[in-house]
DSSP file (Angstrom, degrees, kcal/mol; ACC not computed):
  #  RESIDUE AA STRUCTURE BP1 BP2  ACC     N-H-->O    O-->H-N    N-H-->O    O-->H-N    TCO  KAPPA ALPHA  PHI   PSI    X-CA   Y-CA   Z-CA
    1    1 A X     >        0   0    0      0, 0.0     4,-2.5     0, 0.0     5,-0.1   0.000 360.0 360.0 360.0 -43.5    6.9   -3.5   -2.6
    2    2 A X  H  >  +     0   0    0      2,-0.2     4,-2.4     1,-0.2     5,-0.2   0.839 360.0  53.6 -71.5 -31.2    5.7   -4.1   -6.1
    3    3 A X  H  > S+     0   0    0      2,-0.2     4,-2.1     1,-0.2    -1,-0.2   0.916 111.6  46.0 -65.9 -41.5    2.7   -1.8   -5.7
    4    4 A X  H  > S+     0   0    0      2,-0.2     4,-3.0     1,-0.2     5,-0.3   0.909 111.4  52.4 -64.9 -42.0    5.0    0.9   -4.5
    5    5 A X  H  X S+     0   0    0     -4,-2.5     4,-2.4     1,-0.2    -2,-0.2   0.902 109.3  49.2 -61.2 -41.6    7.3    0.2   -7.4
    6    6 A X  H  X S+     0   0    0     -4,-2.4     4,-1.7     2,-0.2    -1,-0.2   0.914 114.0  46.2 -64.1 -42.3    4.5    0.5   -9.9
    7    7 A X  H  X S+     0   0    0     -4,-2.1     4,-2.7     2,-0.2    -2,-0.2   0.937 114.6  45.8 -66.3 -46.8    3.3    3.8   -8.4
    8    8 A X  H  X S+     0   0    0     -4,-3.0     4,-2.9     1,-0.2     5,-0.4   0.874 109.0  56.5 -66.5 -36.9    6.8    5.3   -8.3
    9    9 A X  H  X S+     0   0    0     -4,-2.4     4,-2.3    -5,-0.3     5,-0.4   0.913 112.4  42.2 -59.7 -41.7    7.5    4.1  -11.8
   10   10 A X  H  X>S+     0   0    0     -4,-1.7     5,-2.4     3,-0.2     4,-1.8   0.911 114.7  50.8 -69.8 -43.0    4.4    6.0  -13.0
   11   11 A X  I  <>S+     0   0    0     -4,-2.7     6,-2.1     3,-0.2     5,-1.0   0.911 121.8  31.3 -62.1 -43.8    5.2    9.1  -10.8
   12   12 A X  I  <5S+     0   0    0     -4,-2.9    -2,-0.2     4,-0.2    -3,-0.2   0.907 126.0  40.3 -82.4 -44.4    8.8    9.4  -12.0
   13   13 A X  I  <5S+     0   0    0     -4,-2.3    -3,-0.2    -5,-0.4    -2,-0.2   0.861 132.4  10.8 -78.7 -37.6    8.5    8.1  -15.6
   14   14 A X  I  <5S+     0   0    0     -4,-1.8    -3,-0.2    -5,-0.4    -4,-0.1   0.821 132.7  33.9-109.6 -46.0    5.2    9.6  -16.8
   15   15 A X  I   <S-     0   0    0     -5,-2.4    -3,-0.2     2,-0.1    -4,-0.2   0.700  80.6-142.8 -92.3 -20.3    3.9   12.2  -14.3
   16   16 A X      < +     0   0    0     -5,-1.0     2,-0.8    -6,-0.4    -4,-0.2   0.885  49.0 145.2  56.2  41.2    7.2   13.7  -13.0
   17   17 A X     >  +     0   0    0     -6,-2.1     4,-1.3     1,-0.2     3,-0.3  -0.787  17.9 170.7-109.7  86.7    5.7   14.1   -9.6
   18   18 A X  H  > S+     0   0    0     -2,-0.8     4,-2.4     1,-0.2     5,-0.2   0.802  70.3  63.3 -70.6 -29.7    8.6   13.4   -7.4
   19   19 A X  H  > S+     0   0    0      1,-0.2     4,-2.1     2,-0.2    -1,-0.2   0.903 106.0  44.5 -63.6 -39.8    6.9   14.4   -4.1
   20   20 A X  H  > S+     0   0    0     -3,-0.3     4,-2.2     2,-0.2    -1,-0.2   0.824 110.7  55.3 -74.3 -29.2    4.4   11.6   -4.4
   21   21 A X  H  X S+     0   0    0     -4,-1.3     4,-1.8     2,-0.2    -2,-0.2   0.911 110.1  45.8 -65.4 -41.8    7.2    9.2   -5.4
   22   22 A X  H  X S+     0   0    0     -4,-2.4     4,-2.2     2,-0.2    -2,-0.2   0.910 111.5  52.2 -66.8 -41.8    9.0   10.1   -2.2
   23   23 A X  H  X S+     0   0    0     -4,-2.1     4,-2.2     1,-0.2    -2,-0.2   0.895 107.9  51.6 -61.7 -40.4    5.8    9.8   -0.1
   24   24 A X  H  X S+     0   0    0     -4,-2.2     4,-2.1     1,-0.2    -1,-0.2   0.898 109.8  49.5 -64.2 -39.6    5.2    6.3   -1.6
   25   25 A X  H  X S+     0   0    0     -4,-1.8     4,-2.5     2,-0.2    -1,-0.2   0.875 108.4  53.4 -66.4 -36.6    8.7    5.3   -0.6
   26   26 A X  H  X S+     0   0    0     -4,-2.2     4,-2.1     2,-0.2    -2,-0.2   0.905 108.3  49.9 -64.1 -40.6    8.2    6.6    2.9
   27   27 A X  H  X S+     0   0    0     -4,-2.2     4,-2.1     2,-0.2    -2,-0.2   0.911 111.2  49.3 -62.8 -42.0    5.0    4.5    3.2
   28   28 A X  H  X S+     0   0    0     -4,-2.1     4,-2.4     1,-0.2    -2,-0.2   0.911 109.7  51.1 -64.0 -41.8    7.0    1.5    2.1
   29   29 A X  H  X S+     0   0    0     -4,-2.5     4,-1.9     1,-0.2    -1,-0.2   0.870 108.0  53.0 -64.1 -36.0    9.7    2.2    4.6
   30   30 A X  H  X S+     0   0    0     -4,-2.1     4,-1.0     2,-0.2    -1,-0.2   0.912 110.0  47.9 -63.8 -42.0    7.1    2.5    7.4
   31   31 A X  H  X S+     0   0    0     -4,-2.1     4,-0.8     1,-0.2     3,-0.5   0.896 109.7  52.8 -64.0 -39.6    5.8   -1.0    6.4
   32   32 A X  H >< S+     0   0    0     -4,-2.4     3,-0.5     1,-0.2    -1,-0.2   0.852 103.4  58.0 -65.1 -33.5    9.3   -2.3    6.4
   33   33 A X  H 3< S+     0   0    0     -4,-1.9    -1,-0.2     1,-0.2    -2,-0.2   0.804 108.6  45.7 -65.0 -28.7    9.8   -1.0    9.9
   34   34 A X  H 3< S+     0   0    0     -4,-1.0     2,-0.4    -3,-0.5    -1,-0.2   0.572  87.7 108.2 -88.5 -10.8    6.8   -3.1   11.0
   35   35 A X    <<  -     0   0    0     -4,-0.8     2,-0.4    -3,-0.5    -3,-0.0  -0.544  46.3-178.2 -71.0 123.2    8.0   -6.2    9.2
   36   36 A X        +     0   0    0     -2,-0.4     2,-0.4     2,-0.0    -1,-0.1  -0.742  28.3 127.1-130.6  84.1    9.3   -8.7   11.8
   37   37 A X        +     0   0    0     -2,-0.4     9,-0.2     2,-0.1    -2,-0.0  -0.895  26.2 179.7-139.3 106.2   10.6  -11.8   10.2
   38   38 A X        +     0   0    0     -2,-0.4    -1,-0.1     4,-0.1     2,-0.0   0.302  47.5 109.5 -94.0  10.0   14.1  -12.8   11.3
   39   39 A X  S  > S-     0   0    0      1,-0.1     4,-2.3     4,-0.0     5,-0.2  -0.257  86.8-101.7 -75.6 171.4   14.4  -15.9    9.2
   40   40 A X  H  > S+     0   0    0      1,-0.2     4,-1.8     2,-0.2     5,-0.1   0.884 125.0  50.1 -60.9 -39.3   16.7  -16.1    6.2
   41   41 A X  H  > S+     0   0    0      2,-0.2     4,-2.2     1,-0.2    -1,-0.2   0.887 108.9  52.1 -68.0 -38.3   13.8  -15.6    3.9
   42   42 A X  H  > S+     0   0    0      1,-0.2     4,-2.2     2,-0.2    -2,-0.2   0.902 109.5  49.1 -63.3 -41.5   12.6  -12.6    5.9
   43   43 A X  H  X S+     0   0    0     -4,-2.3     4,-2.5     2,-0.2    -1,-0.2   0.868 109.6  52.6 -65.9 -35.7   16.1  -11.0    5.7
   44   44 A X  H  X S+     0   0    0     -4,-1.8     4,-2.5     2,-0.2    -2,-0.2   0.891 108.9  49.7 -66.4 -39.2   16.1  -11.7    1.9
   45   45 A X  H  X S+     0   0    0     -4,-2.2     4,-2.5     2,-0.2    -2,-0.2   0.923 112.0  48.1 -63.4 -44.0   12.8   -9.9    1.5
   46   46 A X  H  X S+     0   0    0     -4,-2.2     4,-2.6     2,-0.2    -2,-0.2   0.904 111.2  50.6 -63.7 -42.0   14.1   -6.9    3.5
   47   47 A X  H  X S+     0   0    0     -4,-2.5     4,-2.4     2,-0.2    -2,-0.2   0.927 111.7  47.7 -61.8 -45.4   17.3   -6.8    1.5
   48   48 A X  H  X S+     0   0    0     -4,-2.5     4,-2.3     1,-0.2    -2,-0.2   0.916 112.2  49.5 -62.8 -42.7   15.3   -6.8   -1.8
   49   49 A X  H  X S+     0   0    0     -4,-2.5     4,-2.4     1,-0.2    -2,-0.2   0.911 110.9  49.3 -63.8 -42.6   13.0   -4.1   -0.5
   50   50 A X  H  X S+     0   0    0     -4,-2.6     4,-2.4     1,-0.2    -1,-0.2   0.905 110.9  50.2 -63.4 -40.9   15.9   -1.9    0.6
   51   51 A X  H  X S+     0   0    0     -4,-2.4     4,-2.3     1,-0.2    -2,-0.2   0.910 111.0  48.8 -63.3 -41.8   17.6   -2.3   -2.8
   52   52 A X  H  X S+     0   0    0     -4,-2.3     4,-2.7     2,-0.2    -2,-0.2   0.897 110.0  51.8 -66.0 -39.7   14.4   -1.4   -4.6
   53   53 A X  H  X S+     0   0    0     -4,-2.4     4,-2.0     2,-0.2    -2,-0.2   0.931 110.4  48.5 -61.7 -44.9   13.9    1.7   -2.4
   54   54 A X  H  X S+     0   0    0     -4,-2.4     4,-1.0     1,-0.2    -2,-0.2   0.919 112.9  47.8 -62.4 -42.5   17.4    2.8   -3.2
   55   55 A X  H  < S+     0   0    0     -4,-2.3     4,-0.5     1,-0.2     3,-0.3   0.892 111.1  50.9 -65.3 -38.8   16.9    2.3   -6.9
   56   56 A X  H  < S+     0   0    0     -4,-2.7     3,-0.3     1,-0.2    -1,-0.2   0.832 114.4  43.8 -68.0 -31.0   13.5    4.2   -6.8
   57   57 A X  H >X S+     0   0    0     -4,-2.0     4,-2.9    -5,-0.2     3,-1.1   0.609  89.2  90.9 -87.5 -11.8   15.1    7.1   -5.0
   58   58 A X  T 3< S+     0   0    0     -4,-1.0    -1,-0.2    -3,-0.3    -2,-0.1   0.821  84.5  50.3 -59.7 -34.9   18.2    7.2   -7.2
   59   59 A X  T 34 S+     0   0    0     -4,-0.5    -1,-0.3    -3,-0.3     3,-0.2   0.768 118.3  40.7 -71.5 -20.1   16.8    9.7   -9.8
   60   60 A X  T <4 S+     0   0    0     -3,-1.1     2,-0.3     1,-0.2    -2,-0.2   0.883 133.0  16.2 -94.2 -45.1   15.8   12.0   -7.1
   61   61 A X  S  X S+     0   0    0     -4,-2.9     4,-1.7     1,-0.1    -1,-0.2  -0.673  71.5 167.7-129.4  76.5   18.7   11.9   -4.6
   62   62 A X  H  >  +     0   0    0     -2,-0.3     4,-1.6    -3,-0.2    16,-0.1   0.821  68.6  55.1 -66.6 -33.7   21.6   10.4   -6.6
   63   63 A X  H  > S+     0   0    0      2,-0.2     4,-1.5     1,-0.2    -1,-0.2   0.947 112.0  39.8 -69.7 -47.7   24.4   11.1   -4.2
   64   64 A X  H  > S+     0   0    0      1,-0.2     4,-2.8     2,-0.2    -1,-0.2   0.872 114.2  54.1 -70.4 -35.2   23.0    9.5   -1.0
   65   65 A X  H  X S+     0   0    0     -4,-1.7     4,-2.6     2,-0.2    -1,-0.2   0.837 103.7  57.0 -68.6 -29.5   21.6    6.5   -3.0
   66   66 A X  H  X S+     0   0    0     -4,-1.6     4,-1.6     2,-0.2    -1,-0.2   0.940 111.3  42.7 -62.0 -45.9   25.1    5.9   -4.5
   67   67 A X  H  X S+     0   0    0     -4,-1.5     4,-2.0     1,-0.2    -2,-0.2   0.913 114.8  49.8 -66.2 -43.6   26.5    5.6   -1.0
   68   68 A X  H  X S+     0   0    0     -4,-2.8     4,-1.6     1,-0.2    -2,-0.2   0.879 106.3  56.8 -63.3 -37.6   23.5    3.5    0.2
   69   69 A X  H  <>S+     0   0    0     -4,-2.6     5,-1.6     1,-0.2    -1,-0.2   0.907 109.3  45.2 -60.8 -42.7   23.9    1.2   -2.8
   70   70 A X  H ><5S+     0   0    0     -4,-1.6     3,-1.6     1,-0.2    -1,-0.2   0.872 109.2  56.1 -68.8 -35.6   27.5    0.4   -1.8
   71   71 A X  H 3<5S+     0   0    0     -4,-2.0    -1,-0.2     1,-0.3    -2,-0.2   0.787 100.2  60.3 -65.9 -26.5   26.4    0.0    1.8
   72   72 A X  T 3<5S-     0   0    0     -4,-1.6    -1,-0.3    -5,-0.1    -2,-0.2   0.458 129.0 -96.9 -80.7   0.2   24.0   -2.7    0.7
   73   73 A X  T < 5S+     0   0    0     -3,-1.6     2,-0.3     1,-0.3    -3,-0.2   0.628  77.7 136.3 101.7  15.0   26.9   -4.7   -0.7
   74   74 A X      < -     0   0    0     -5,-1.6    -1,-0.3     1,-0.1     4,-0.1  -0.754  38.4-161.0 -99.4 143.8   27.0   -3.7   -4.4
   75   75 A X        +     0   0    0     -2,-0.3    -1,-0.1     2,-0.1    -5,-0.1   0.823  69.0  71.8 -89.9 -35.6   30.3   -2.9   -6.2
   76   76 A X  S    S-     0   0    0      1,-0.1     2,-0.1    -7,-0.1    -2,-0.1  -0.321  94.0 -91.7 -79.7 165.6   28.9   -1.0   -9.2
   77   77 A X    >   -     0   0    0      1,-0.1     3,-1.3    -2,-0.1     4,-0.3  -0.462  28.2-124.7 -74.7 148.4   27.5    2.5   -9.1
   78   78 A X  G >  S+     0   0    0      1,-0.3     3,-1.4     2,-0.2    -1,-0.1   0.812 109.6  64.6 -63.1 -29.8   23.7    2.8   -8.6
   79   79 A X  G 3  S+     0   0    0      1,-0.3    -1,-0.3   -17,-0.1   -13,-0.0   0.721  95.9  58.4 -67.5 -20.2   23.5    4.8  -11.8
   80   80 A X  G <  S+     0   0    0     -3,-1.3    -1,-0.3     2,-0.1     2,-0.2   0.542  89.1  94.8 -85.0  -7.6   24.6    1.8  -13.8
   81   81 A X  S <  S-     0   0    0     -3,-1.4     2,-0.2    -4,-0.3     3,-0.1  -0.557  76.1-120.4 -86.6 148.5   21.7   -0.3  -12.6
   82   82 A X        -     0   0    0     -2,-0.2     2,-0.1     1,-0.1     3,-0.1  -0.495  37.9 -90.5 -82.9 158.5   18.5   -0.7  -14.6
   83   83 A X        -     0   0    0     -2,-0.2    -1,-0.1     1,-0.1   -31,-0.0  -0.459  53.1-104.0 -65.3 135.7   15.1    0.3  -13.2
   84   84 A X        -     0   0    0    -32,-0.1     2,-0.3    -2,-0.1    -1,-0.1  -0.265  32.7-119.7 -64.6 150.3   13.5   -2.7  -11.3
   85   85 A X        -     0   0    0     -3,-0.1     2,-0.4     1,-0.0    -1,-0.1  -0.694  20.6-121.2 -91.7 142.2   10.7   -4.5  -13.0
   86   86 A X        -     0   0    0     -2,-0.3     2,-1.0   -81,-0.1     3,-0.1  -0.685  16.8-137.7 -81.3 130.2    7.2   -4.7  -11.5
   87   87 A X    >>  -     0   0    0     -2,-0.4     3,-1.3     1,-0.2     4,-0.6  -0.797  14.4-164.0 -88.3 102.7    6.1   -8.3  -10.9
   88   88 A X  G >4 S+     0   0    0     -2,-1.0     3,-1.0     1,-0.3     4,-0.5   0.815  85.9  60.4 -60.1 -32.1    2.4   -8.1  -12.0
   89   89 A X  G >4 S+     0   0    0      1,-0.3     3,-0.7     2,-0.2    -1,-0.3   0.787  98.8  58.2 -68.3 -24.8    1.5  -11.3  -10.3
   90   90 A X  G <4 S+     0   0    0     -3,-1.3    -1,-0.3     1,-0.2    -2,-0.2   0.664  97.2  62.8 -76.5 -15.0    2.6   -9.7   -6.9
   91   91 A X  G << S+     0   0    0     -3,-1.0     2,-0.4    -4,-0.6    -1,-0.2   0.640  78.1 102.0 -83.0 -14.8    0.0   -7.0   -7.4
   92   92 A X    <   -     0   0    0     -3,-0.7     2,-0.4    -4,-0.5    -3,-0.0  -0.566  59.2-160.1 -74.2 126.0   -2.9   -9.4   -7.4
   93   93 A X        -     0   0    0     -2,-0.4    21,-0.1     1,-0.1     3,-0.1  -0.882  20.3-161.9-110.8 139.4   -4.7   -9.3   -4.0
   94   94 A X  S    S+     0   0    0     -2,-0.4    20,-2.6     1,-0.2    21,-0.4   0.819  81.7  15.6 -83.1 -34.6   -7.0  -11.9   -2.6
   95   95 A X  E     -A  113   0A   0     18,-0.3     2,-0.3    19,-0.1    18,-0.3  -0.957  65.8-153.7-138.4 157.3   -8.5   -9.6    0.0
   96   96 A X  E     -A  112   0A   0     16,-2.9    16,-2.5    -2,-0.3     2,-0.5  -0.955  16.5-129.6-129.3 149.7   -8.7   -5.9    0.6
   97   97 A X  E     -A  111   0A   0     -2,-0.3     2,-0.4    14,-0.2    14,-0.2  -0.873  25.9-165.3-100.0 128.8   -9.2   -3.9    3.7
   98   98 A X  E     -A  110   0A   0     12,-3.1    12,-2.5    -2,-0.5     2,-0.3  -0.912  18.5-128.4-115.7 139.9  -11.9   -1.2    3.6
   99   99 A X  E     -Ab 109 150A   0     50,-2.2    52,-2.7    -2,-0.4     2,-0.5  -0.687  23.6-148.2 -80.2 136.9  -12.5    1.6    6.0
  100  100 A X  E     -Ab 108 151A   0      8,-3.4     7,-3.1    -2,-0.3     8,-1.5  -0.946  16.3-173.9-112.5 124.9  -16.1    1.7    7.2
  101  101 A X  E     -Ab 106 152A   0     50,-3.5    52,-3.1    -2,-0.5     2,-0.5  -0.851  17.6-153.5-114.0 150.8  -17.7    5.1    8.0
  102  102 A X  E >  S-Ab 105 153A   0      3,-2.5     3,-1.6    -2,-0.3    52,-0.2  -0.983  88.3 -17.7-121.1 116.9  -21.0    6.0    9.5
  103  103 A X  T 3  S-     0   0    0     50,-2.8    51,-0.1    -2,-0.5    -1,-0.1   0.858 131.1 -51.1  53.2  39.0  -22.2    9.4    8.4
  104  104 A X  T 3  S+     0   0    0      1,-0.2     2,-0.5    49,-0.2    -1,-0.3   0.404 114.3 112.9  86.2  -3.0  -18.6   10.2    7.3
  105  105 A X  E <  S-A  102   0A   0     -3,-1.6    -3,-2.5     2,-0.0    -1,-0.2  -0.896  73.7-113.4-106.7 131.4  -16.9    9.3   10.5
  106  106 A X  E     +A  101   0A   0     -2,-0.5    -5,-0.3    -5,-0.2     3,-0.1  -0.416  43.5 162.2 -64.7 125.4  -14.6    6.2   10.6
  107  107 A X  E     -     0   0A   0     -7,-3.1     2,-0.3     1,-0.3    -6,-0.2   0.469  57.5 -30.1-122.5  -9.2  -16.1    3.5   12.8
  108  108 A X  E     -A  100   0A   0     -8,-1.5    -8,-3.4    22,-0.1     2,-0.3  -0.990  50.7-109.3 175.7-178.8  -14.2    0.4   11.7
  109  109 A X  E     -A   99   0A   0     -2,-0.3     2,-0.3   -10,-0.3   -10,-0.2  -0.989  23.3-167.7-136.4 143.7  -12.4   -1.6    9.1
  110  110 A X  E     -A   98   0A   0    -12,-2.5   -12,-3.1    -2,-0.3     2,-0.5  -0.942  14.3-141.8-129.7 154.3  -13.4   -4.8    7.3
  111  111 A X  E     +A   97   0A   0     -2,-0.3     2,-0.3   -14,-0.2   -14,-0.2  -0.978  29.6 167.9-116.2 123.7  -11.5   -7.2    5.2
  112  112 A X  E     -A   96   0A   0    -16,-2.5   -16,-2.9    -2,-0.5     9,-0.0  -0.872  43.3 -82.1-130.4 163.0  -13.3   -8.7    2.2
  113  113 A X  E >   -A   95   0A   0     -2,-0.3     3,-1.9   -18,-0.3   -18,-0.3  -0.351  41.1-120.0 -61.6 145.4  -12.4  -10.7   -0.9
  114  114 A X  T 3  S+     0   0    0    -20,-2.6   -19,-0.1     1,-0.3    -1,-0.1   0.802 114.9  42.3 -60.0 -29.5  -11.0   -8.5   -3.7
  115  115 A X  T 3  S+     0   0    0    -21,-0.4    -1,-0.3     2,-0.0    -2,-0.1   0.056  85.2 147.2-105.3  25.4  -13.8   -9.6   -5.9
  116  116 A X    <   -     0   0    0     -3,-1.9     2,-0.1     1,-0.1    -4,-0.0  -0.299  48.2-117.8 -64.3 142.9  -16.6   -9.4   -3.3
  117  117 A X     >  -     0   0    0      1,-0.1     4,-2.1     4,-0.0     3,-0.2  -0.366  25.8-107.8 -76.3 160.5  -20.0   -8.4   -4.5
  118  118 A X  H  > S+     0   0    0      1,-0.2     4,-2.6     2,-0.2     5,-0.2   0.880 119.0  53.8 -57.7 -41.7  -21.7   -5.2   -3.3
  119  119 A X  H  > S+     0   0    0      1,-0.2     4,-2.2     2,-0.2    -1,-0.2   0.886 108.4  49.6 -63.0 -38.8  -24.2   -7.2   -1.1
  120  120 A X  H  > S+     0   0    0     -3,-0.2     4,-2.3     2,-0.2    -1,-0.2   0.893 111.4  48.7 -66.8 -39.5  -21.4   -9.0    0.6
  121  121 A X  H  X S+     0   0    0     -4,-2.1     4,-2.6     2,-0.2    -2,-0.2   0.917 111.7  49.5 -66.0 -43.4  -19.5   -5.8    1.3
  122  122 A X  H  X S+     0   0    0     -4,-2.6     4,-2.7     1,-0.2    -2,-0.2   0.908 111.6  49.0 -61.6 -42.3  -22.7   -4.2    2.7
  123  123 A X  H  X S+     0   0    0     -4,-2.2     4,-1.6     2,-0.2    -2,-0.2   0.913 112.4  47.3 -65.3 -42.3  -23.3   -7.2    4.9
  124  124 A X  H  X S+     0   0    0     -4,-2.3     4,-0.6     2,-0.2    -2,-0.2   0.905 114.2  47.4 -65.9 -40.6  -19.8   -7.2    6.3
  125  125 A X  H >< S+     0   0    0     -4,-2.6     3,-0.9     1,-0.2    -2,-0.2   0.922 113.1  47.7 -66.5 -43.5  -19.8   -3.4    6.9
  126  126 A X  H 3< S+     0   0    0     -4,-2.7    -1,-0.2     1,-0.2    -2,-0.2   0.773 111.5  52.0 -68.6 -25.5  -23.2   -3.6    8.6
  127  127 A X  H 3< S+     0   0    0     -4,-1.6    -1,-0.2    -5,-0.2    -2,-0.2   0.536  78.5 116.1 -89.4  -7.4  -22.1   -6.5   10.8
  128  128 A X  S <X S-     0   0    0     -3,-0.9     4,-2.8    -4,-0.6     5,-0.2  -0.444  72.0-126.0 -65.5 134.9  -18.9   -4.8   12.0
  129  129 A X  H  > S+     0   0    0      1,-0.2     4,-1.5     2,-0.2    -1,-0.1   0.869 104.2  41.0 -55.3 -50.5  -19.2   -4.4   15.8
  130  130 A X  H  > S+     0   0    0      1,-0.2     4,-1.1     2,-0.2    -1,-0.2   0.850 115.7  51.4 -71.1 -33.2  -18.5   -0.7   16.2
  131  131 A X  H >> S+     0   0    0      1,-0.2     4,-1.2     2,-0.2     3,-0.6   0.917 105.9  55.9 -66.0 -42.8  -20.6    0.1   13.1
  132  132 A X  H 3X S+     0   0    0     -4,-2.8     4,-1.6     1,-0.3     3,-0.4   0.861 103.0  55.3 -58.3 -37.8  -23.5   -1.9   14.5
  133  133 A X  H 3< S+     0   0    0     -4,-1.5    -1,-0.3     1,-0.2    -2,-0.2   0.852 110.7  45.7 -63.0 -33.6  -23.4    0.2   17.6
  134  134 A X  H << S+     0   0    0     -4,-1.1    -1,-0.2    -3,-0.6    -2,-0.2   0.612 118.8  38.7 -89.2 -12.1  -23.8    3.4   15.6
  135  135 A X  H >< S+     0   0    0     -4,-1.2     3,-2.1    -3,-0.4    -2,-0.2   0.556  81.8 117.9-112.3  -9.9  -26.6    2.2   13.3
  136  136 A X  T 3< S+     0   0    0     -4,-1.6     3,-0.1     1,-0.3    -4,-0.0  -0.384  87.7   9.1 -63.1 128.4  -28.8    0.2   15.6
  137  137 A X  T 3  S+     0   0    0      1,-0.2     2,-0.4    -2,-0.1    -1,-0.3   0.465 110.2 100.9  82.4   2.9  -32.2    1.6   15.9
  138  138 A X  S <  S-     0   0    0     -3,-2.1     2,-0.3     0, 0.0    -1,-0.2  -0.938  77.8-112.7-119.6 142.4  -31.7    4.1   13.1
  139  139 A X        -     0   0    0     -2,-0.4     2,-0.7    16,-0.2    -3,-0.0  -0.567  25.8-132.0 -74.5 131.5  -32.9    3.7    9.5
  140  140 A X        -     0   0    0     -2,-0.3    15,-0.2     1,-0.2     3,-0.1  -0.741  25.1-178.1 -82.7 116.1  -30.1    3.2    7.0
  141  141 A X        -     0   0    0     13,-2.4     2,-0.3    -2,-0.7    14,-0.2   0.861  61.8  -9.0 -83.9 -38.2  -30.8    5.6    4.1
  142  142 A X  E     -C  154   0A   0     12,-1.6    12,-3.3     2,-0.0     2,-0.5  -0.990  49.3-148.1-159.8 148.8  -27.9    4.7    1.8
  143  143 A X  E     -C  153   0A   0     -2,-0.3     2,-0.5    10,-0.2    10,-0.2  -0.982  18.9-162.8-122.9 118.5  -24.7    2.7    1.7
  144  144 A X  E     -C  152   0A   0      8,-3.0     8,-3.2    -2,-0.5     2,-0.5  -0.879   3.4-165.1-104.1 126.5  -22.0    4.2   -0.5
  145  145 A X  E     -C  151   0A   0     -2,-0.5     2,-0.7     6,-0.2     6,-0.2  -0.954  10.8-166.9-115.7 123.4  -19.1    1.9   -1.6
  146  146 A X  E >>  -C  150   0A   0      4,-2.9     3,-2.4    -2,-0.5     4,-1.5  -0.932  39.4-116.0-102.6 107.3  -15.9    3.3   -3.1
  147  147 A X  T 34 S+     0   0    0     -2,-0.7     4,-0.0     1,-0.3    -2,-0.0  -0.125  90.9   1.7 -53.3 130.5  -14.3    0.1   -4.5
  148  148 A X  T 34 S+     0   0    0      1,-0.1    -1,-0.3   -34,-0.1   -51,-0.2   0.418 132.3  54.8  77.7  -1.3  -11.0   -0.8   -2.8
  149  149 A X  T <4 S-     0   0    0     -3,-2.4   -50,-2.2     1,-0.3     2,-0.3   0.683 101.3 -18.9-126.7 -63.6  -11.2    2.1   -0.4
  150  150 A X  E  <  -bC  99 146A   0     -4,-1.5    -4,-2.9   -52,-0.2     2,-0.4  -0.954  33.0-139.2-153.7 166.3  -14.2    2.6    1.9
  151  151 A X  E     -bC 100 145A   0    -52,-2.7   -50,-3.5    -2,-0.3     2,-0.5  -1.000  19.4-163.5-128.9 127.9  -17.8    2.0    2.7
  152  152 A X  E     -bC 101 144A   0     -8,-3.2    -8,-3.0    -2,-0.4     2,-0.6  -0.963   3.4-159.2-117.1 120.2  -20.0    4.9    4.1
  153  153 A X  E     -bC 102 143A   0    -52,-3.1   -50,-2.8    -2,-0.5     2,-0.6  -0.870   8.2-156.2 -98.6 121.6  -23.2    4.0    5.8
  154  154 A X  E       C   0 142A   0    -12,-3.3   -13,-2.4    -2,-0.6   -12,-1.6  -0.879 360.0 360.0-102.1 119.0  -25.6    7.0    5.8
  155  155 A X              0   0    0     -2,-0.6   -16,-0.2   -15,-0.2    -1,-0.1   0.364 360.0 360.0-115.6 360.0  -28.2    6.9    8.6
């Protein structure tokens, strides 16, 4: 949620790219649809996320967000609310998921520590089961790492 909030804050406040702000909210809503925690804490997380989505969309679609804000249980108008603050500590990730490609075709995904060294990332990518099937018996010419995104093994 906070990563989306940081992106939308930049999209709306600095770049004026409303289409990417809406796309980021759609991605967050998709993640919320997969969120399955029926405890009190889970419901509180969902409520907070819904409130933040409504606040992020309020400059773009003010009329519907006004109605949604009241449906979420608030008495004041959404336009009277301040923009939510990004919790920088929530943006820190311990691990990241990287897409692994062999010759440009996606062959798997790996999860590595956020501060993993290049050698560790290469070893994890080369050891992934489906990647191993596609590189066995072929010389690896190059391994290209795009930090935080992907690993491409060129054979």
